[in-house]
Structure formats: structure tokens, C-alpha cells
N, C-alpha and C positions, 0 to 999 in steps of 0.2 A: 458951565451952563448958567444962564442968567435967571433972575427970579421970574421973568415972564415965560421963559422957555420951559422951566421945570413943571408948572401946572399943565402946559400943553403936552409935554411928554407923558405925564401921569394920566391924562385923558386918553392918550393913545394906548396906554396899557390897559385901560378899563373898557373903553368903547371900541366899536368896530374900527378896524384899520382901513382907512380910505385910500391907502397908497395905490391900489390897482386902478381906482377911478382917476387918480391924479396923473399917473404915469402913462396910461395907455388910452388913447382916444378911441381906439377900436373897441376895447373892453367897455369903456364908458358908454358908448353908443349902444352896444349890445345889452348892457345892464339896464339902461333906461328903456330900450325897446321891449325887453322882456318884462319889465315892471308894468308897462302900459298894457301889454297883451295879456298878462296874467290876470289883471283886473277885469279886462274885457271877457276873458274866458270864464272867470268866476260869475260874472253877470249872466252869461249865456247858460251856464250849468244850472243856475237857479231858475232862470226863465223857462228852460225846457221842462224842468220838473213841474213847475207851476202850470205850464200849458198842458202837459200830459194829464195832470190831475183835473184841470178844467174840462178836458175833452172826455175823460173816462170816469171821473169821480172815484177812482180806484187807487188805493195806496199800493196795491200789488203792482199795478201798471207803472207807477212811479219807481218802485223798486227795480223793475226791469231796465230802467234807464242805466243804472249802475252796471247791470250784467252786460248790456250791449256795449258799454264802454270798456269793461274789464277784459272781456274775451279777446277783442282785437289788440288791445294793449299788450296783453301777455303773449299772444301768438306772434304779433309783428314786432314786439320789442327786441327779441333776439335777432331777427332778420334785419331790423333797422340798424342795430349795432354792427352787424356784419357788412352791410352796405356802407356804413360810415367809415369802415376801414378799407374800403375799396375805391370809392369815388372822391371827388373834391367835396370836402365837408361844407364848404360855403355854398356850393350848388345844391347839395342835399338839403341844407337848412332853408335855402330860398324856396325849394320845391315844397317842403313841408309847411312853411309859413304861408305860401301862396295858396296851397290847398285848403288850409284852415280858414284863411280869409274868404275864399270863394264859398266855403260851406256856410260861414256866418252870413254872407251876402244872400245865399240861397234861402236860409231861414228867414231873413228879413223880407225877401221878395214873396215868399209863401205867405207870411203873415200879412203883408200889405194886400195880397190878392185874396185873402180870406180862405186860403187852403189849409185847413186844420185836419191833418191826418196823423194818427199816432204812428203808423208804420213809417211815415216820412221822417218823423222826429227820431225814431229809433235808428233809421238808416243814416241820418246825419250824425248822430252820436257815434255810431260805429265807425264811420268814415273819419270823423274828427279824431278818434282814438288811433286810427291808422296813421294819420298825419302826425300826431303827437309821438307815436312810436318811431317814426322816421326822423323827426326833427330833434327830439330830445337827446339821443346819443350823439348826434353830430354836433349839437350845440355845446354839450358838456365836453366832448373831446376837443373842441376848438380852444378851450381856455388855456391849456398848457402851451399852445402855439402862440398865444397872445401875450403871455406873462412869464416872467422868470419863475423858477421853482419856489423861491423864497416868498413869493406873493400869492401862491395858490391857496394857502389856508385862509388868508384874508379874503380872497375872491370867493371861496366857497361860503364863508360867513355872509358876505354881501348877497350871494345868490340865494341863500336860505331866507334872507329877509324878503327878497322878491317874491318867492313862492308863498311865504306865510302872509305877507301883506296882501297879495292877490286873493288868498283864501279867506282872509278876514273882511277885506273891503269889497271885493267883487260881488259876493252874494248879497251883502247888505245894500250896496248901490243898485244891484239888479232888482231887488224887491221894491225899492223906491221908484225906479224908472218904470218897471212894469205897472206898478200901482197908479202912477200919474200919467204915463204916456203910452203904455201898451207894449206888447211883445215886440212889435216891429221896430220900435225905437231902441230897445235893449239890444236886439240882434244887429241893428245898423251901427250902433256905437261899437260893438265888438268887432265888426268887420273893419271899421275905420281904425280901431286901435291896432289892428295887425299891421297897418302901414308903418308904425314906429318900428316894429320888429323887422319888417321887410327892408326898410331904409337902413337899419343897422347892419343887416346881413349883406346888403348890396355894397356897402362901404368897406366891408372886410376884404383883406387880401385873399387871393386864391389859396386853398389849403389842400392840395393833392396829397395822397399818401406818401409818407417819407420812405416807406419800405417798398421798393419797386420789384423785388425778386419774385413775388407771388402774383399770379394773374387774378386770383379771386380770394376772397376771405370767407372761410367756412365757419358756420356756427359751431360745428363739432370741434373744430380746431380751437376755437375760443374756449369752449368748455374743457377741452383737454389741457389747455394752458392753465386755466384756473385750477384744475385738479392737481397740477404739479407746483403750484405756488401757494404754500401754506399761509403766508401772511395775508395775501389778497383774499384767499378763500375764507379766512377767519373773519374778515370784515363782514361778509354776508352771513356766516353762521351766527356770529354774536348778535346781529340785528334780528335774526329770526327768533331768538329767545324772547326779546321784548315784544315783537309783533304777534307771535302766536300764543305765548303763555300769558301775557299781561296786556291784553287789548280790551278795555272795558266799554268801548264806544257804543256797541250794540245794546248795552244795558242801560244807557243813559235815560231813555224814556221811562223805564221801569223804576230806576233808583230815584229819579226826580220826584216821583210820587211817593214811593215807599219810604225813602229815607228822609226826604226834605219836605214832604207835603206840598210839593209844587205842581207846576203844570208845564205847558209847552214852553213858556218863557224860561222856566228853570232849566229845561232840557237845552235850550239855546245857550244859556250861560255855561252849562257843563261842556258843550261842544266848543264854545269859544275859549274857555280857559286854557286848554293845552296849546291852542294856536297863539294865544297871547304870550304864553311862556316861551313858545318857539320863536316868536318875533323878538322877544327880549333876549333870547339866546343869541340871536344874530347881532343885536344892537350892543350888548355887553359881551363882546367876544375878544376884545383886544388883549386881555390877559393870556389868552391861549397861545400867543406868539412865543411865550417863554417855554412851552411844553415841547419836549423832543420825543418823548415816549408816546407816540400816537396810539399804538396798540393798547397800551395800559390805560390811556385816557378813554378809549372806546369801552373797555371793560368796566371802568369805573362809572361811565355815563349810563351804560345799560343797567348796571346794578342800582344806580340812583333812580332810574326810571321805575324799576321794579319796586323799590322801597316806597317811592312816592305813590304808586298805584295801590300798594298794600295799605298805606296810611289812608288813602282816599276811601278804601273799602271799609275802614273802621270809623270814618268820620260820620257824624250825624248833624253837624253844623254846616250849613251851606257854604259859608265863607271859608271855613277851614278846608272843606272839600275842594273848593275852587282853587285855593292856594296850593293844595297837593297836586292838582292837575296842572297848574301852571309850572310848578317845579318839574313835573314829569316832561312837559313840553320843552322846558329849557334843557333838560338832560338829553332829550331826543335830538335837538338841534346840535348840541355839542358833539354827540356821537356822529351825526351825519356829516358835520364839517370835517372831522378827522377821517372818516371813512372815504369821503370823496377825495380828500387830499392824498391819501395813501394810494387810491386807484390811479390818480392822475400822475403822481410822481414815480411810484414803484413800477407801474406797468409801461411797457414800451409803446411807442406811438401807434404801431400797427395793430395793437390789441385794445386800445382804449375805447373804441367804439363798441366792440363786442362786450367788454366788461360793463359799459354803461347800459347796454341792452339787458344783460343779466340783472343789473341793479334795478332797472325799470320793472322787470318781471317780479323780482323779490319784493320791491316796495309796493307794487300794485296788488300782488297776490297774497303776501304775508298778512296784512291786516284783515283781508276777507276771511282767511282761514282762522285768524284770531277771533273774529266776530262769531264764527261758527262754534269755536271751542268755548268761548265765554257764554254764549247762549245755551249751549248744550249742558254745560256744568251748572248754570243757573237753574235750568229746568229740572235737572236731576237732584240738585241740592238746594242752594239758595243764592241770590245775587251777592250776598256778603262773602260766602265761601268762594264764589267764582272770581270776584274781584281781588279780595285779600289773598286767597290761596294762589291765584294766578301771579300776583305780584311777588309773593314769596318764592313761588316756583321759578320765576324768572331770576331772582337773586341767587337761588341755589344752583340753577342750571349754569348761569354765567360764571359762578364761583368754581364749579367743577370743571367747566371748559377752560378757565384760566389756568388751572393746574396742568391741563393737557397741552395748552398752546403756549409753551414757554417762550418760543421764538417770537410769537406775537406780542407777548408782554415786553420783550426786550427790543422790539422794533424801534429804530432810531431814525428820526427824520433827517439827520445829517448823513446817514449812511443807509438809504432806503433799500431794503431787500424784499422782493416780492414773495 
């Protein structure tokens, strides 16, 4: 190895592995299209919340936006996964992306026409969630058909950067666009952004189900399969410890004032810190290529999340608190990368869509339940006990679970067993 090649090799060991982007034009187009569309969706999410508040002046009405999004996502997530195991995934992805683009165009048209109705916005949000529930399992299940198994971990790291980048940049850009050019412009940009995703989907090869023995894919069959595959099941269980026991997001407005003497801007920093850490987790992920024990890595990542949240609960310096949240976000991304890789490698192709559907339900519903737990404990005791106690409970829970899930600890990426 020459002196020039050595530093480059070292960078690959530290920073995100870009091999999937270099070797697969299909994956490269899909990744770029998803990046653009995630930013557009982030803009629309904020714009809808702002518009609902402008119409109603009610924070409760704004909160209902999340409910109208969550329920269809949970309900249709499982069925979207089952459909993804039955039909051509490319076609399903095109249908989902086309529907989402049409809904953004409808928002723009209504805004241009001066049609400001809360029920209309709620209906659009619900239908967008349905499109997402159909599109996401198909899109994720496509990746193992586009890349060899040894590149899936790197691809999941790159995908995590897409989601986090959209979460960070989209709402910020949406606020600027709405402030200077109005809701109609934000919705129009989102509708146009979907063309990048549509183009990427259109260029993909056909992806019919590899398993042709079954006429239909049952949601119950997918759940039964998961029930008999301990390692895949453990990926969901381990994540629930973090999402339910150590989810402090609902308390950010309160702790911003009580702990740090801040205001809404402080709350914004608290919300952004885990996202920044998550983005960093994707950027600095090259070292994970050397890890074979993916189950053990997930357990360590969840424990790291819990410890970081517990430390945040004890912090009274804003910058230390933000650092703790950023570490938690980094740990969360590391866990997600390994979980997705295990699902894509260890699961057979005919089950990947349904497992991604379950993943959507867990990821969408888990944090909401965690918000309820954190808020309830804080009301009964104190925010400090809710946050620090939740973080320590997460560490204790994942520690006990690791004693039970011995096979999960021994899971070897070179010999994947579901």
C-alpha cells in the first residue's frame, strides 16, 4: 500500500463507506431521489403544522396532525409490507411516490386557491401516511436486490443520513420558504421534489417476488415467521427498551425552562441535538465494517442510548446536555444500521416487506408510547426522575434481555441466522 493509499483506506474505516453509491447506479439514483424527497417532505410537515395553527390558533389542533399521521401509518404499515411481498416492488414504490406527489400538488393547489380548511389538511396528512406506509417497505426491501450482502451495512448507514438530513434541513427550509413565499410555494417545491424519487423508481429494474409458490402474502404469516425467528425478533424487542423507557422528547419544552432557564429556542436546540448526533452516526460509520457481531453491537448501542439519556437528565449545563443528546442520537443510528442490515440479510426475500412493515409500526408507535410514559412519570414525580430513571431503566432492561438472548449476542454477520 502506498503512502497515498494508506490515508484513503483509513478514511474509509472512519467515515461512511460510499461503495454502494459507486458500484450501483440504481442505488445511487434511489439514494439521491430519496434525499431530495425527504427534504421536501420535511418542508411540508412543518408547513402543514404552521398552517393549522394559523387557521385555528390551537396547539391541540396542531397536535392532532401527528395523530392523523400516526394511525394510518401504523394500520397500513403492516399491510404495506404484505403487499410489498406480493407485487412488483418497483411498481408499488412508483404508486406510493406518485400518490405522495399528487397530495403535495393538491396542497399547493388549495393554497393557491385560498382554500384553507383544517379538515382538508388532516385528510391530506392521513393519505400521505398511507402512501408512506405503502412506499417505505417496498423501498427498503428493494435494497438487497440492488446490492450484494456485504454492502448492505454501508447502504443502511447512507440511508440513515438521508432521513436525518431531511429531518434537519427540511423543516428549517420549510420555515424560511413559508415565511418569505407562503404555503403554496413550500407545497409546490415538495411536489416537484418527488420527481427525483419518481425518476429513480422508474429507472429501477422490475422486482417481482422471488418466491412464486404463494398466491398472497399474509400479515399473520409474517408475524408468525417473526415469532419463530429469535434473532430477528430481538432486533425489535431491543429497540423498544430505548423507545419506551428512555424517550425524553415530550419533556423538552419543560426541561428547557426548568433546567436551563431557556425558551422556545432552547427547546429547538434540544430537539436538534439528537438529530445532529444521528447524522454524525451515518457520516462516521465506516469503522462498523469491522464488526461481525451485529446483535451484540445493537445491545451495546441501546445501552449507550440509555446511559446518554440518563446523563442528560443529570445535566444542568445546556452544552453538556446537548452533547449527551448528540451521543444518544449517534448510538440510535448505530443501532438502526445494524438492525436494518440484520433484517435484510437474515430474512428471506419473501418476508422482507412484511418485516419492514412491522419495523414501521414499531418505529412509529414506540416513541409515541415513550412520550406517554415520560410525561406520566414526570407528572407523578419529576422530569429529572422521568429522564434519568428512564435512561437507567433502559440500561437495566437491555442488560437483563442480553442475558436471555444469548443467540442474539452471538449473531455473526458472516453466518446470518434469523
